[in-house]
C-alpha positions as CSV (number, residue, x, y, z in Angstrom):
1,M,66.9,98.1,191.0
2,K,65.9,97.6,194.6
3,V,62.6,98.9,196.0
4,M,61.7,100.2,199.4
5,I,58.0,100.1,200.6
6,L,57.3,102.7,203.3
7,A,55.2,100.8,205.8
8,A,56.1,102.4,209.2
9,G,53.2,104.8,209.6
10,R,51.0,104.4,212.6
11,G,47.8,105.0,210.7
12,E,46.1,107.3,213.2
13,R,43.2,108.2,210.7
14,M,42.5,104.5,210.4
15,R,41.9,104.0,214.0
16,P,40.4,101.8,215.6
17,L,41.4,99.5,212.6
18,T,45.1,100.0,213.3
19,D,45.0,99.6,217.0
20,H,45.8,96.0,216.7
21,T,46.8,95.6,213.0
22,P,49.5,97.7,211.2
23,K,48.0,99.7,208.3
24,P,49.8,97.7,205.6
25,L,48.0,94.5,206.7
26,L,44.5,96.0,206.4
27,M,42.5,94.0,203.9
28,A,41.1,95.1,200.6
29,G,40.1,92.8,197.8
30,G,40.7,89.8,199.9
31,K,44.4,90.6,200.5
32,P,46.4,92.9,202.8
33,L,47.4,96.3,201.1
34,I,51.0,95.5,201.2
35,E,50.5,92.1,199.5
36,H,48.9,93.8,196.5
37,T,51.9,96.2,196.3
38,V,54.5,93.4,196.6
39,K,52.8,91.3,193.9
40,Q,52.5,94.2,191.5
41,L,56.2,95.1,192.0
42,V,57.2,91.5,191.3
43,E,55.0,91.4,188.2
44,N,56.9,94.5,187.1
45,G,60.3,92.9,187.5
46,F,61.2,94.2,191.0
47,E,62.2,91.3,193.3
48,D,64.5,92.8,195.9
49,I,62.3,94.7,198.3
50,V,63.1,96.4,201.6
51,I,60.2,97.2,203.9
52,N,60.5,99.5,206.9
53,H,58.1,99.1,209.8
54,A,57.4,100.5,213.2
55,H,54.0,100.2,215.0
56,L,53.1,96.4,215.3
57,G,55.7,95.9,212.4
58,L,56.6,92.3,213.4
59,Q,53.2,91.4,212.2
60,I,54.3,92.4,208.7
61,E,57.4,90.2,209.0
62,D,55.3,87.3,210.2
63,Y,52.9,87.6,207.3
64,L,55.3,88.2,204.4
65,G,58.4,86.4,205.7
66,N,61.2,86.4,203.2
67,G,58.9,87.0,200.4
68,H,59.8,83.9,198.4
69,Q,56.1,82.7,198.3
70,L,55.4,85.9,196.3
71,G,58.5,85.7,194.1
72,A,60.3,88.4,196.0
73,N,63.3,88.7,198.3
74,I,62.2,90.8,201.2
75,Y,64.4,92.5,203.8
76,Y,63.3,94.5,206.8
77,S,64.3,97.8,208.3
78,A,62.8,97.8,211.8
79,E,62.4,101.3,213.5
80,G,60.8,100.2,216.8
81,E,57.7,102.0,218.0
82,L,59.1,105.5,217.1
83,A,58.7,105.8,213.4
84,L,61.4,107.7,211.6
85,E,59.1,109.5,209.1
86,T,59.7,109.2,205.4
87,A,63.2,110.5,204.8
88,G,64.3,109.2,208.2
89,G,63.1,105.7,207.3
90,I,64.9,105.7,203.9
91,I,68.2,107.0,205.6
92,N,68.0,104.2,208.1
93,A,67.5,101.7,205.3
94,L,70.3,102.9,203.0
95,P,72.7,100.0,203.9
96,L,70.0,97.6,202.6
97,L,69.3,99.7,199.5
98,G,72.9,99.9,198.2
99,D,74.8,102.6,196.2
100,D,72.6,102.7,193.1
101,R,69.3,104.5,192.5
102,F,66.3,102.8,194.1
103,L,62.5,102.9,193.9
104,V,60.3,104.0,196.9
105,V,56.6,103.3,197.1
106,N,54.3,104.4,199.9
107,G,52.8,101.4,201.7
108,D,49.4,103.2,202.0
109,I,48.6,103.6,198.2
110,A,46.8,101.4,195.7
111,T,47.6,101.8,192.1
112,D,47.9,99.9,188.7
113,F,50.8,102.1,187.6
114,A,53.4,100.3,185.4
115,F,56.5,100.4,187.7
116,A,58.5,98.6,185.0
117,G,58.8,101.9,183.1
118,L,61.0,103.3,185.9
119,K,63.6,100.6,185.8
120,N,65.9,102.1,183.2
121,L,65.1,105.7,183.8
122,N,68.1,108.1,183.7
123,I,67.6,110.5,186.7
124,D,69.6,113.2,188.5
125,L,68.7,113.2,192.3
126,A,65.1,112.1,192.1
127,H,62.2,111.4,189.8
128,L,58.6,111.7,191.0
129,V,55.4,110.2,189.8
130,L,52.5,112.6,190.0
131,V,48.7,112.2,189.7
132,D,45.6,114.2,189.4
133,N,44.6,115.8,192.6
134,P,42.1,113.8,194.6
135,A,39.2,115.4,196.3
136,H,40.9,115.3,199.7
137,H,44.0,117.1,198.3
138,K,42.7,119.6,195.7
139,E,45.7,122.0,196.0
140,G,48.2,119.4,194.8
141,D,51.9,119.4,195.6
142,F,54.1,120.2,192.5
143,G,54.0,121.2,188.9
144,L,55.9,120.1,185.9
145,N,57.8,122.4,183.5
146,P,58.2,121.7,179.7
147,K,61.6,120.1,180.3
148,G,60.0,117.5,182.6
149,L,61.4,119.0,185.8
150,V,59.3,119.2,189.0
151,V,58.7,122.7,190.0
152,T,57.0,124.5,193.0
153,T,55.7,127.5,190.9
154,S,53.3,126.5,188.2
155,A,49.8,127.2,186.8
156,E,48.9,123.7,187.3
157,F,49.7,121.4,190.3
158,F,49.5,117.7,190.7
159,T,49.7,115.4,193.7
160,F,52.8,113.4,194.5
161,S,51.7,109.8,194.3
162,G,54.2,108.4,196.9
163,I,56.1,106.7,194.0
164,G,59.6,108.0,193.4
165,V,63.0,107.0,192.2
166,Y,66.0,108.3,194.2
167,R,69.8,108.3,194.2
168,P,71.2,107.7,197.6
169,E,73.2,111.0,197.2
170,L,70.0,112.8,198.0
171,F,70.3,111.5,201.6
172,Y,74.0,111.7,202.1
173,N,75.4,113.8,205.0
174,I,72.0,113.9,206.7
175,A,71.9,112.8,210.3
176,Q,69.6,109.8,211.2
177,G,66.5,110.4,213.1
178,P,62.9,111.4,212.3
179,R,62.8,113.4,209.2
180,K,60.3,114.2,206.5
181,L,61.0,113.7,202.7
182,G,59.2,116.9,201.6
183,P,61.8,119.4,202.6
184,L,64.7,117.4,201.0
185,L,62.7,117.1,197.8
186,R,62.1,120.9,197.8
187,Q,65.7,121.6,198.3
188,A,66.6,119.4,195.3
189,I,63.7,120.9,193.3
190,A,65.0,124.4,193.9
191,C,68.3,123.2,192.3
192,N,66.5,121.8,189.2
193,R,67.6,118.3,190.2
194,V,64.2,116.5,190.3
195,S,62.4,115.2,187.2
196,G,58.9,113.9,187.1
197,Q,56.0,112.4,185.1
198,K,52.2,112.6,185.3
199,T,50.3,109.3,185.1
200,D,46.6,108.7,184.6
201,S,46.8,105.2,186.1
202,F,44.4,104.2,188.8
203,W,45.7,105.5,192.1
204,M,44.4,106.0,195.6
205,D,45.7,107.2,198.9
206,I,44.3,104.8,201.4
207,G,44.3,107.1,204.4
208,T,40.8,106.6,205.9
209,P,38.4,103.7,206.5
210,E,36.1,105.2,203.9
211,R,38.8,105.1,201.2
212,L,39.7,101.5,202.3
213,A,36.1,100.6,201.7
214,E,36.2,102.4,198.3
215,L,39.3,100.5,197.4
216,N,37.7,97.2,198.3
217,A,34.7,98.1,196.1
218,H,37.2,98.9,193.3
219,Y,38.8,95.5,193.4
220,T,35.4,94.0,193.2
221,N,34.3,96.2,190.2
222,P,37.3,98.0,188.7
223,I,36.4,101.2,187.1
224,R,39.7,102.3,185.6
225,T,42.7,100.9,183.9
226,S,46.2,102.1,183.6
227,S,47.3,104.2,180.6
């Protein structure tokens, strides 16, 4: 199974840190965020990795190269300075991702989730990994019904982790250009074609300098382990 790391976000909330450095190359625990992600994917058996980029994206290519030094085969989907959003970036990269289902991981998260458990998953159009709602997103995004399907009406909501498995069919017949993933997912959810799971693994959305500092502290003194 191939993997795509979404790394094209401009990182406005991270400014001024991202004025001259792309967000995925910000440091935590002595390594850039994206290096942590690539290493974890390789450790979980994912070697073929596609990375999209936009703002200052060539710095990512210069740093990671072909990925061989990390045990990966890295390919790039360049979007220029105008990022294509989440769904738009995936659609643009489909020729690199192939005809089978693929894993997508947001480039601005940190987690010890066991990605290997997704490799042989039987899915319909999509499968989402959900987490407990963080303090900055208390309302959550989706629920899970007893059949393991993701729903938008539920007594309990969780946050989408930015980790998902997708079939390319989810993106077929959609024009290229800037496009968010959320609306596509909600259409598929309404048709009962999206499954999901909840994980208690360590997870953080690294969206602000404060959370980057918190992650750096976590790597120094880990307080949670995956389960």
